[in-house]
N, C-alpha and C positions, 0 to 999 in steps of 0.2 A: 377458458371455455366451460370448465366445470361449473364456475360461478354463474355464468349466464344461463346454463342449462338448469342449475338449481333454482334460480329466480323464476324461470318459466314454469318449472315443475310445481313450485310452492305457491305461485301467484293466485290460482283459482282452485286450489285443492282444499276440500272441506276438512281434511285431517290436519292441515297445517297449523302449527302453533306460531305464536309471535316470535319465539326464539328461532324457529326454522327460517323465517324470513330475514330476521336480523343476521343470522349466520351467513345466509346467501349474500346479503348486501355487504357484509364485512369482507367476504371473499372477493366479490366483484370490485370493491373499492381498493383492496390490497393489490389485486391484479392490475388495475389501472394505474395505481401509484408506481408499481414496479416497472410497468411497460412505458409510462410516460414521464414520470418525475425523475426516476433514477438515471435514465440517459441524459436528461437535461442537466442534472446536478453534475454528472460525470463530465459532460461537455464544458460546463462552466469551470469546474476545478481544473480540467486539462488545459483549457485556454489560459487561465490565470497562471498555472505552472509553466506553460510554454512562454508566456510573456516574461515572467521572472527569470526563467532559465536562459532565454535568449539574451536578455539584458546582461545576465552574468557572463555569458559567452563573450559578448562585446566588450565588457569591462575587463575580463581576463586577457583577451587578445590585445587590448590597448595597453595594459599594465605589465604584461609578462613578455619577456624577450628571449630569443634563442641566441646564445653566445657559444663560442667555441672554447673549450677548455682543453688543457694539456695535462696528461698524467705525469706526475712527478715520481711517485712510487706507489706500489700496492701495499695495502694494509693487511696484516695477518688477521685471521678470524679470531674473535674472542669466544670464550665459552658461551656467551649469551647468543652469539650468532648461530649456534648449532641447535636451535629450537626445532624439534621435529615437525611442529605445526607450520613453521614458516620456511623450512628447508627447501621445499619445492620451488618457491619463488626466489629465495635467496641464491639458489644454485645458478640462476640465470644472470645474476648481477654480482659485481665485485665492489668492495669499498677501496677507494684510492684517495691519495692526497693529490690534488690538482690545482693548477693555476688558471685563472681566467680574468678577463677584463670586462667590467660591467658596462652597460650602455652609457653611463655617465662618465666613463673614462677611468674609474678607480680600479686598482689592481686588487685581486682577491686570491687567497691561498687557504685551502682547507680540505677536510674530508668530504667526499661525495660518493654516491653510488653511480656506477657506470655499467651499461649493458655489456654482457659477455663475461666469461669467467677468466679469460686470459688478457688482462689489461697490462700492457708493458709500458715502462717509462718512455715518454715521448709520443705515445699514442694521443690522437686528438679525437674529441667526441663533443656532441652537442649537449648543451646544458641550459635548462630554463632558469632564468633569474628575473628579479624585479628590476626596476630602474637603477637601484643602488647596488646591485650585484648579489643580493641574498638569494639563495637557491629556493625555488618554488616548484610545485607540481606542474605538470603539463596543463595548459588551459583546456577547459572543456570544449569539445567541438559541437557544432550545431546539430549534427545527427544524433549524438548521444543525448543532448538536451531534449530533443524532440521525443526520443524513446522514453526518457524519464517522464516527460509531460503526459504522454499517452498512457503510461503505466499508472500515473497518479489519477488520471481521469477514469480509467477502468476500475481502479481500486475504489474511488469515491462512489462510482455507480454500484459496485458490488456491495459496499458498506451500506449504502442507502437501501438497496433491495433487501439486504439482511436485516436492517433495522425495521423495515416495513413488515417483513415476515415475522420477526420476533414480536412486534406489537400485535399483529394479527393473532398469533398463537396465544399471547397473554390474554387478549380480550376474549378469545374463544374459550380458553381455560376458565376464565371468570364466569362466562355465560353458562358453561356446563356445570360449574359448581353451584351457581344460583339455581339452575334447573333441578339439580339433584336435591338441593336443600328444600325446594318447593315440593318435590315428590315425597321426601321424608316427612314433611309436615302433613301432606294429604294422606300418607300411609298411616301416620299416627292417629289421625282423625277417623279413618276407616278401620283401623286395626281391631278395636274391641268387638265389632260386629262381624269381622271376617270369619267365615266358615260356619256360622250358626244358621241352622235351617230356619228360614222365615224371618231372620233378623232384619229389622228396619222396614218390614212390610206390614 
């Protein structure tokens, strides 16, 4: 709104300089780009991210399988497991040796993480694997994918707005420097006569 008011104020003002009008046009153009172009770019990026992430959700749900594993024995903690930065998350999980059967029918035996601190031999728990029985992370769910896509869109819009504002400030800085350089030149031309009574008359 300040840009529009600035244009109206400088349009017919006899004291306006060309740089005043240029600054007002620069501010108005930047405002329009931030209000119109940034949301469009955010929407496009968010839409592309949504398509890609939802495709990933479908692929993961197709290739990852939930199987039932059985605890054989609990593994003791190693000194590396007692990292203070990860201890809060590790306290909620235990490392165990477990047996499970893959979706392709193959038998597997190995160390895995299981939820809960007290995993006893014989306990059964759900485990995500690929078709051949290798353990994999839980597949991404559609709601989380949508959240990530929205965040990507908002981030792209904010980056675009920031880039426009940075470009406006850079152009404005260059315009002000050019104006000051012109003033310095005019001052140097008027300087020798400044303060002399009747000089130049």
